[in-house]
C-alpha positions, 0 to 999 in steps of 0.5 A: 651393194653394187650388184643389187644396184645393177639389178635395180637400174636394169629392172626400172629401165625395163618397166618404165620403157614397157609402161611408156609404149602402152601409153603411147599406143593408146594415145595413137589409137584413140588419135587415130580414130578421132582423126578417121572420123573427121575425115568422114565428117568432111567428106560428108559436107563436101558431098552435101556441097556437090549435090547442091551445086549439081541441082542448082545447075540443073534448074540453071540449064532448064531456065536457059533451055527454056530462054532458048525455046522461047526465043527460037520456037526450036523444040530441041531445047526443051529436050534438056528442060524436060528431063530437068525437073526429075534431075533436080528431084534426085538431087535434093532427095539426096540432100535430104538424106545427107542432111537428116542430122541438120534441122536448120539445113532440112528447113531451108531444103524445103523453102528450096523445093517449095521454090523450085516447084513454083519455078518449073510451073512458071517455066511450063506456063511460059512454054505454053504459052510459047505453044499457043500463042506462038510468035505473037504472045508477049513473054514477061521473064522478069518474074522468072529472074525474081524467082530464080535470084530467091531460089540462088539466095537460099541456095547460097544459105545452105552452102555458107553453112555447109561450108562452115561446117567444113571449115570447122571439121577441117580444123578438127581433123588437123588439130587431131592429126597435130595431137597425134604427131606431137604424141608419138614424137613425146613418146619417142623422146621419153623413151629414148632419154630414159633408155639412154639414161639407164643405160649410163646407169648400167654402164656406170655400175659396170665401169666402177666394178672393173676400176675396183678390181684394178685398184685393188691389184695396184694396191697390193703391188705398190704396197709390196714396192713400199716395204721394200723401199723402207728397208732399204733405207733402213740399211742405209741409215745403219751404214751411216748415210743420214742424208738419205729420206723416205719419200712415202708420206701417206698418212698409213701404216707404211707412212708412219713407219717411213716418217719415223726412219726420216726423224731418226735420220735427220736427228742422227745428221743433226748430231754428227753436223754439229760435232763436225762444225764445233770440230772445224771451228776449234780447229780454224781457231788453233790454225789462226792462233799459230798464224798469229803467233811470233813478233810480226809487224802489223803489215805482216800480221795483217797479211797472215791473218786475212789470207788465212781468213779468206782461205778457210771460209774460202772467201774471194776477197778481203781487207783488214783495216787498223784503227788510228783515232777516228780512222780506219786505215788498210793495212793489208788484203787478199784479192784486193786492189788498193783504191785511194778512196778506200785506203782511209775510211772514217768511222760510220763511213761505209759498210766497215765504218758502220761496224765499227760504230755498231761494234757488230757484224754487218752483212749485205747481200744487195748489189748495184752495178756500181758496187765493188767488184772481185777482179781476177786476171780473166775479169771481173766478178760481183760478189753475192755476199760481204761480212764486216767484222769488228775487231773488239778487245776492250776497245775497237781495235780495227775491222776486216771485210770479206766477200764471196761469190756464195753466200757465207753459211752461219757456221762461217759467221760464228767462226769470224764473230769467235776469232775477232777477239783474238785477232784484235788482241793480236793487233793490240799486242803488235801495236804495243810492241811497235810503241814500245819500240818506238819509245825506246828509240825515242829515248835513245835519241832524246838522250842524244840530243840532250848531250848535243844541246849541253854543248850547244848551251856552252857555246851559246853562253859564250854568244851571249857574252859578246852580244851583250856587249853589242847590246850596250852599243845598240841602246846607245844608238836607240837614244839617238834615234829617239830623239830623231823620232820625236822631231819626225812626230813634230813634222807629221802633226804639222803635215796633217793640219795642212792635209785637213785644210786641203781636204776642206778646201776640196770639199768646197771645191767638189760643192762648187763643181756639184753647184756648177753641175747643176747649173749647167744642167739648168742651163741646158733644159733652159737652153733645150726650151730656148732653142727648140722655141724657135726651131719650132717656128723654122720647122713649121714655117719651112714644112708649110713652105715646102709643101706649097699650098697656094702654088706661088713657089717655084722649084727652086724656092721649094728646094730652099724650104726644104733645105731649111727643114733639113738645117733645122731638123739636123739642129734638132738632132745636135741639140739631143746630142748636146743633152745626151753628153750632159745626160752622160756626164751628170750620170743620169744616162739609163741603160737596158741590158738585154739579149740581142741578136747580132744578126739583128745589129748587122742588119740594121747597119747594112740597111742604114749605110749600104745605100749611103757607101754606094753614093759616095762610091766605096765599098761597104761590107759587114763581116760577121762570121766568128760572132756570137748569135746573142750578146747582152748589151743595151742595143740602142746605145751599142747601135749609137756608137756604131753607127757614129763610128761608121758614119765617121769613117764613111765620112773620112773615106774619099775612096777605098772601103770601110768594114765592120768586123765582129769576132770574139777577142783572141785573147778572151772569149767573154769579150766581142769585138767590133772592129770599124776599119776604114781607107780614109785620111787617118789621124796623126799621132799626136791628134789621137788623144784629142778625138775623144774629147767633147768638141775637138776634132783632127783638124780644127783650122778654120781651112778644115775640110770636114764638118762636125761638132766633135761630139759623136766620138766623146759620147761614143767613148761615154756610152762604151764606158757605160756598156762596160767596154772601151774604145781603142784607136789605131791610125796612120795618117793618109793610111786609115783608121781602125776604131776597136769597140770591146764590150763583154758578151754577157753585160759584166765588166771588162778586164783590160783589153789588148786590142786586136794585133791587126793592121787598121789599114789593110782590109782583106776580102774574106768569105763573108760575102759568100756567107751571106749569099749562103744565107739567102740561099739557105731556103731555096731548093736547087730542084724545080719539080713537075707541074701539078695539074690542078684547077686553074682552068676551070675556076669561075667567077664564084669558086673559092680558090686557096693557093698551094705553094709547095715544091713536095709533089706528093704533098702539094697533090694530097693538100689539092684533094682535100682543097677539092674535097672541102668544096674549093678551087685549087691552083698549085704553084712548085716554084716561089717566082710564080707565088704573087703572080698566081695570087693576083690572078687567081685571087685566093681566099687562103694561101698555103705556103712552103718556106724552102722552094725553088728559085725564091723562097717562102720568106720573100713571098711572104713580104711580096704578098704583104707589101702588095695592096691587092694581096696583103689581106690575104691570109698565109698559113706557112707549113714548113719542117724548119722550126721558124713559128716565131719568125713566121707569125712576126713576118705576117702569117696567121699561122705555122703547121710543122711539116710532119704533122702539117697535114693533120692540121689542115682541116683546122686552116680551112676552118679559120679560112672560112671564119675570115671570109664569112665573118661579117663585122669585126671587133676591135677593142680599144685600151685608152684611158682618154675617152675622147680620143677613144670615141673618135677612133671607134668612130672612124673605123666603125665607118668601115664596118669594124665594131669597136669596144672601148675600155679605159683600165687594165684590169677591164681590158683584159677581162673583155679579151677574156669574156668577148669575141675580139679580133685586135687590140689597139692600145693608145699610149701617150708616153710609155709606162709601166702600166702600158708595158703591163697591158701589152705583157698581159695580153701575150701571157694571157692563154688563148691570146698569145697570137692576138695583133696588138696596135700600139697608137701613141702620140710621141716620137718613139726612141729607138729603145722604146721601140724595141722595148714595145716591138717585143710585144706589139705587131705594129707601132702607129704615131699620131700624125695627120694621116694616122687614122688611115695608117691605123685602119690599113694596120687594122685591114691587114690583121683582120684580113679585110678585103676593101672589093667585098663592101657594098656600093652604099657602104663605100658612099657612106664610109666616103661621106664620114671621111669628108666629115673627118677632113673637113672637121677643122673648117671654120673652127675657132682655136686659141694660141696662148704663147709668149713667143710671137714667132711661135704664134706666127707659125702655128697661125700660117699652119692652121690658116691653111685649113680655113681655121680661125685663129685667135692669140694670147701671149700670156695666160692672163690675156688667154682668159681675157680672150676666152671671155671676148670669144665665148665661142672658141672651140679649142686652146693650144696652151704653151706651159712655159709663159712668164707672169702666169705659166700654162699650168696656172692658166689651164686651172683658172681656165677650168675654174670658169663652169663654161669652160669645163668642157673647152679642150685645152692641148698643152705644149711643152718643151720636151716630153718626160715622164711625169709630164703628161701627168702634171699637164691633165692634173692641171686641167689640159685635155691633151698634150703635145711636145715642142718642136710642134709636129704638125701632123700630129697636131692636126691629128689631135686637133681632129680628135677633140673637134670631130663631134662638133662637126 
């Protein structure tokens, strides 16, 4: 078959090649013939065009010669003319021959011949005329020109026809040439492909024939080798080598023989292996039984058994347990290190405990790093296989566990399963034997004990007889004691009645004391009102006098007025102290335990007392080196105690020093101690118990040198108790005093505190001052780098400037390049003391500030920029590697960038700067439930191009913040309550509003505690006074970065006009003052008349209503809430019941603002309220709020 294919392929390839050769030759012949024909006609056309052009040329030369003759009369010009007609006829004859196959061209030639003949006649006539008439004859050349033009048109027509024919024939020639080329190439390719294909097929047939020949030879050799291998394996199997196998698995006759030999070998091996395993199993059982034979104790038996099992199964380690109750206890081990946790194991605990519960063998093959390890002298190794086997006879007798670095085989596990019953029986027998011995010993011991007890009983009988005699004597004594007991019971009954009477008396005294306390509280409240009422007049009138508005007082009189005002304020403080003491005694003092930093406390104390100590020329220092960073306490009350102790120390120290040391107690690290030491007059020992009593002092005589009420230490001691601490005193007369305030660090109750064993007088110099200097220098770099070349010399008036304060030159240069890229000019300060001067000189639109700088730190620079009116509006972006974001924002920075990624966020900084400087109008959200206050504030801010949005509810305010673009929030708080704190908390917790500036605007002088709580949320607190709107504008401008210089002059004029209107709001307005105290009326009248107000007065509610009827043009009412006959609440209700007075502003005046007073006043009909003693600035602010729309 292969031979036939080879011949057929060779024959087909030859015939096909010959056929293609014949086809390509014929096609080439035809193509070349067509090409030659096409070339002939191309030449023919070109010849026609040539003869035509020559004929035209001859006629043109004849015309030219004739003209030359006519012009010159020279006969030589006629030589060429005379031969022209013959030459042109010859060319035209040639054209007739060439175009004989083209009728249209023949027709055109006839026309040309006719026109040519006419033209020559015309030329002859002209020549004859010239010869006859000489120079007198005039010649008409226009006719000749027309003839020539007509001839040329026919020539052109003939030429165009020939050109078209030439173009068509060239195209045909080119087409035939292309066809010939393509045909030749195609024929070549086809012939080449067919030749290659058949050549490959012929080569393939040849190679297949060669391969088959080689394959036959290889098969023959392979068959011989396979037969030899099979015979060798058969010989090995016959000699007992059953593991050998035939690798030949081919599916042929020899492969089948190999598979049969393999099956035979496997069968023989399985049979002999089974016999070997059974022999090994039986041998192991027999050897183990021999090991367990004999009377052995359990420990010895366990040791022999586990040792044999490990050796026989080639285990690496093992342990055996016996059972006792619900617990397994280890009796022996092999390569086992005893572990206290594994000596006793509960049922179900661990692998061995679980196998006891499951009553079957359990295996473990996966291990973690913390699992058991097999220990040997050179180290440790992890087992690969652990098996736990329960020992069962009729019940569980114990269990053993084996570990191996190799896996246990199935025969190993079968052996262990088989011998477990034998081991259980041996253990049970050993335990039974031991129990029998124990019972025997116990029986012998009991027999001996019975003998001893018998002897004891005989002795006891003798003793009982003696005791019976003694008992009879005791019964007589008991009878006598019974009689005495009955008498004692009668006495106790009488005492019980007396005790009940005393308890009743104590209860009555307790009720009387409670009533007295209530009377005392009411008395103090009334006294507070009665004291504040005249004090109100003192403060108001002394304020008016000290201001000296009419310039009628000299400087000494003004000083008198200021002394009166100062004394009034001191008296107000004393009233507050008495009220604090009464609150403490009544148990109504509320404390708020919060996390407080000791640094905050020390800073406040330092700021308050350093100047006072300097004025008195004594040293003052605070030592807090060993103080914890944070404690949990009521900051306001703690500072109240410390201020009292320090002020006393300074007051009673004429020379020397006063120090405050804060440290952890030596005996208990959960207690912090504040030690206030002085080198003053000291306290005598007999006076020390008195100074903590109310209204008591060490020197209470009429000749005493130091004044005071004696309330300070009493209040401090009670506050210390409320703070769950105590105050300890050490003092010697004329040597100084030491007051130690001990408090729990975490706010929990103290155990009894032992005072620190430090001398109260000797105040040693410490390293605290050095520590303070180190803290100040913490952010000051020691190295001053070289100046960076910047844009300061090329800054013009309209340039936008960025101030870069950075001592890292490379980073500063990067910021400089980025600023220039963004179109800014940049100035670089590499040291802190240059920053403020550069800011004032170059007026940057933004500052990029580092914290750690040479000479002056970034904190000091930020404080200088924000305290300077010309620079406080400039947004400052802090960049530092120190984690100080929160502190930076609190100090007035608009953003904080962490140094390692600061450069990546610089584009955002410039976007924010552009936003600030390009934004025309800023927007402020005012949250205030009193619409009058809100509208007045919005009116004022609007005069400075600050848009306002007013919301009266918490939810509406928060929705407005999330929906609209708000730049600042003003929260108007009367008395800080739960709702106000909810607003603040809601703003700060809303995503995206964390850094929104919040300004709290309140009409109440806040306590330190309230101020601390509000400052957790608010950026600024403003108390309503006469100048509070201007302060509000300053704060808003600071947060919104407004620049006064950027406002237009027209806008400034309009603002000043509105401000003048605000300042003149009170002019010629009528106010009704209702108060039952003539002193208050007098002082308020004098204060308001300064502002040109018309004041009318009433002494009670009825008179107030009457005055309103008589003065219907009254603009506002000041109403005292505590009056005889008709109080302020009833008066307000009566006024509001009149429709004429529904919109009349009515300001309530209360003795002291308490939670709920405001709501009570508003409910009665008041528009607003103010507390006594009246602060004239706050009153003026309220009056302007309620009267601004009447300008």
